[in-house]
C-alpha positions as CSV (number, residue, x, y, z in Angstrom):
1,M,131.0,138.1,177.4
2,P,130.1,136.8,174.5
3,M,129.1,133.4,173.4
4,P,132.4,131.6,172.8
5,S,133.1,129.8,169.1
6,P,132.0,126.2,168.0
7,A,134.5,123.9,170.0
8,S,137.7,123.3,168.1
9,S,140.4,120.4,168.5
10,H,142.3,122.2,170.7
11,D,139.4,122.6,173.5
12,L,139.2,120.0,176.1
13,L,136.4,121.0,177.7
14,V,133.4,124.2,176.2
15,L,131.0,125.7,178.5
16,Q,128.0,127.3,177.3
17,A,125.7,129.7,178.6
18,A,125.9,127.7,181.8
19,R,123.2,127.8,184.8
20,K,123.1,125.8,187.8
21,S,120.1,126.2,190.1
22,Y,119.1,124.5,193.1
23,N,115.6,123.6,194.0
24,P,114.4,125.0,190.3
25,G,110.5,126.2,190.4
26,L,110.3,126.3,194.3
27,P,110.0,129.2,196.3
28,S,113.3,128.4,197.4
29,E,115.1,127.9,194.0
30,V,118.7,129.7,194.1
31,E,120.8,130.4,190.5
32,V,124.0,130.4,191.7
33,L,125.8,130.3,188.4
34,H,124.1,133.0,185.5
35,G,124.9,132.2,181.9
36,V,128.8,131.1,182.5
37,D,130.8,131.0,179.2
38,L,134.3,129.2,179.6
39,R,136.7,127.1,177.4
40,A,139.8,125.1,178.6
41,A,142.5,123.6,176.1
42,H,144.3,120.1,176.4
43,D,148.0,122.1,178.0
44,E,145.7,123.9,180.9
45,F,146.6,125.0,183.7
46,M,144.1,127.2,185.6
47,A,143.5,128.9,188.8
48,L,139.4,129.7,189.6
49,I,139.3,132.1,192.0
50,G,136.7,134.3,193.5
51,P,135.1,135.4,197.5
52,S,133.3,132.5,198.9
53,G,130.1,132.1,197.6
54,S,130.5,133.1,194.6
55,G,130.3,129.5,192.8
56,K,133.1,128.1,192.3
57,S,132.4,124.5,194.0
58,T,129.3,124.2,191.7
59,L,131.0,125.4,188.7
60,L,133.6,122.6,189.3
61,N,131.5,120.2,190.3
62,V,129.8,120.8,186.7
63,L,133.2,119.9,185.2
64,G,133.5,116.9,187.0
65,L,130.2,115.8,186.2
66,L,129.3,115.0,189.4
67,E,126.6,117.7,189.0
68,P,124.2,118.9,186.3
69,L,123.5,121.8,184.4
70,S,120.1,123.4,184.1
71,S,120.4,124.7,180.5
72,G,123.3,125.6,179.2
73,R,125.9,123.2,176.5
74,Y,128.5,121.7,177.8
75,L,131.0,119.8,175.6
76,L,133.9,117.6,177.5
77,Q,137.0,116.0,174.8
78,G,133.7,117.0,172.5
79,E,131.0,114.9,173.7
80,A,127.8,117.0,174.4
81,V,127.2,115.9,178.4
82,Q,123.9,117.1,178.3
83,D,122.8,114.2,176.1
84,L,124.5,111.1,177.8
85,D,123.1,109.2,180.1
86,D,124.1,107.4,183.9
87,T,126.5,105.1,182.5
88,A,128.1,107.3,179.8
89,L,128.3,109.8,182.3
90,T,130.5,107.3,184.7
91,L,132.1,106.1,181.7
92,L,133.5,109.5,180.8
93,R,133.9,110.8,184.1
94,R,136.3,107.4,185.1
95,Q,138.0,108.2,181.5
96,T,138.8,111.9,181.5
97,L,139.0,113.4,184.7
98,G,140.8,113.2,188.1
99,F,139.8,114.7,191.5
100,V,142.2,116.3,194.1
101,F,140.1,118.0,197.4
102,Q,141.1,119.5,200.3
103,F,140.6,116.9,202.4
104,H,142.5,113.9,200.7
105,H,139.6,111.1,200.9
106,L,141.9,108.7,201.6
107,L,140.6,105.3,203.4
108,P,142.3,105.1,206.6
109,A,142.5,101.0,206.7
110,F,143.9,101.1,203.4
111,S,147.9,101.2,202.2
112,A,148.8,104.6,200.0
113,L,149.3,102.1,197.3
114,E,145.7,100.4,197.7
115,N,144.4,104.1,197.9
116,V,145.9,105.5,194.5
117,T,144.7,102.0,193.4
118,L,141.1,102.7,194.5
119,P,139.7,104.1,190.6
120,A,140.2,101.3,189.1
121,L,138.8,98.6,191.8
122,M,135.9,100.5,191.9
123,G,135.3,101.4,188.0
124,E,136.6,97.1,187.3
125,G,135.9,95.0,190.5
126,K,139.6,94.6,190.1
127,V,143.3,95.5,190.2
128,S,145.6,94.5,187.6
129,T,148.9,94.2,187.5
130,A,149.2,96.9,185.2
131,Q,147.5,98.9,187.1
132,R,149.1,98.2,190.6
133,E,152.6,98.8,188.8
134,H,151.5,102.5,187.7
135,A,150.2,102.9,191.0
136,R,153.6,102.1,192.4
137,S,154.9,103.7,189.9
138,L,152.9,107.4,190.6
139,L,154.3,107.2,194.4
140,D,157.6,106.8,193.0
141,A,157.0,110.3,190.9
142,V,155.3,112.3,194.1
143,G,157.9,111.1,196.5
144,L,156.6,108.1,198.0
145,A,158.5,105.0,197.3
146,H,159.2,104.9,200.9
147,A,155.8,104.9,201.4
148,M,153.7,102.7,199.6
149,D,152.9,100.6,202.8
150,K,151.8,103.6,205.0
151,R,148.6,103.9,205.9
152,P,147.4,107.8,206.5
153,N,147.6,107.9,209.9
154,E,151.4,107.3,209.6
155,L,151.8,110.0,206.9
156,S,152.2,113.8,206.9
157,G,149.4,116.6,205.9
158,G,151.6,116.8,202.7
159,M,152.0,113.5,202.2
160,Q,148.8,112.6,202.1
161,Q,147.7,115.3,199.5
162,R,151.1,113.5,197.8
163,V,148.9,109.8,197.5
164,A,145.8,112.2,196.9
165,I,147.5,113.0,193.6
166,A,148.8,109.8,192.4
167,R,145.4,108.5,193.1
168,A,143.8,111.2,190.8
169,L,145.9,110.3,188.2
170,V,146.1,106.5,187.9
171,M,143.2,105.9,185.5
172,S,145.4,109.0,183.3
173,P,143.1,111.6,183.0
174,P,143.3,113.9,180.7
175,L,142.5,116.8,183.2
176,V,142.4,116.7,187.2
177,L,140.3,119.3,188.8
178,A,141.5,120.3,192.3
179,D,139.3,121.7,195.1
180,E,141.2,123.8,197.2
181,P,144.1,120.6,197.1
182,T,146.5,123.1,199.7
183,G,143.2,124.5,202.0
184,N,144.5,122.3,204.4
185,L,148.1,122.4,204.5
186,D,150.7,124.9,206.0
187,T,152.8,127.6,203.5
188,A,156.1,124.9,203.5
189,S,153.1,122.0,202.3
190,S,151.1,124.1,200.2
191,D,154.1,125.0,198.3
192,D,155.7,121.1,198.0
193,V,151.8,120.6,197.1
194,F,151.8,122.8,194.5
195,A,155.1,122.6,192.8
196,L,153.8,118.7,192.1
197,M,150.9,119.5,190.3
198,R,152.9,122.4,188.5
199,R,155.7,119.3,187.3
200,I,152.9,116.8,186.5
201,H,151.6,119.4,184.2
202,S,154.7,119.8,182.7
203,E,156.2,116.0,182.3
204,R,152.5,114.5,181.9
205,G,150.9,116.7,179.9
206,T,148.1,116.6,182.6
207,A,145.7,120.1,182.6
208,F,145.1,121.5,186.3
209,I,141.8,123.8,186.9
210,I,142.6,124.2,190.8
211,V,140.2,126.4,192.8
212,T,142.3,128.3,195.4
213,H,141.5,131.3,197.9
214,D,145.5,131.5,198.3
215,P,147.0,134.3,195.4
216,R,150.3,133.4,195.6
217,L,149.4,130.0,194.0
218,A,147.0,131.9,191.6
219,Q,150.0,133.8,190.7
220,R,151.5,131.2,189.4
221,C,149.2,129.7,187.4
222,D,149.2,130.2,183.8
223,R,145.8,131.6,183.8
224,V,143.6,132.7,186.1
225,V,139.6,133.1,186.1
226,E,138.0,134.8,188.3
227,L,134.2,134.1,189.2
228,V,132.0,136.7,191.1
229,D,128.2,136.2,192.2
230,G,128.0,133.3,189.5
231,Q,129.5,135.1,186.6
232,I,132.7,135.3,185.4
233,A,134.9,138.9,186.0
234,R,137.8,138.6,185.1
235,D,139.6,135.6,182.9
236,M,143.5,136.9,182.3
237,A,146.4,134.7,180.6
238,Q,149.6,135.7,182.8
239,A,153.0,134.2,183.0
240,P,153.6,132.6,186.4
241,E,156.1,133.4,188.5
């Protein structure tokens, strides 16, 4: 696959010749990503698919600034990630990225509202009145205005993921990275959560990159990128169903 052209103002992120190895220099060294080239626009709604062990979660961790590249170049919002120190990386992650995982990772002792405000609390040490009201509006937007004071164990699996999505949006990131966000849900709840992400993308302009094993959901994305053995095997735009 040819090297992408230089980043443009349309690009939210650009990966160039991205490689990721574990245990480098040791006999047990394993390279998981083999020269991946990828770019995503500000209006992206992308499915990232591939068999287990293909490198999808590793790629998402790299995109999410949770793991560094072994070599290659990563531009996020025009920032050369590999040139940033830990403080700058933390700030860029907080300002740019939201995360949704297969398991909601909500704090059991916190209410839905308190869980949504958690990124602000962790980043700034306090939650402002404006941030709390923003969190309330997000819970309203995901259909949980009636459940703001409920704890996670009082919510269904689909409702828990809705709280997790609201939490991912509370800092107003331009990009949400979702790793199997419906993988722990039944079909009806999966469809509801996916439809919610679609609506957020449409109404708020938030970009989404979604790792999924569900071909039904992948077919409903604007773009499908397939990873096989740590390389992009297919990158296809499509009209969502």
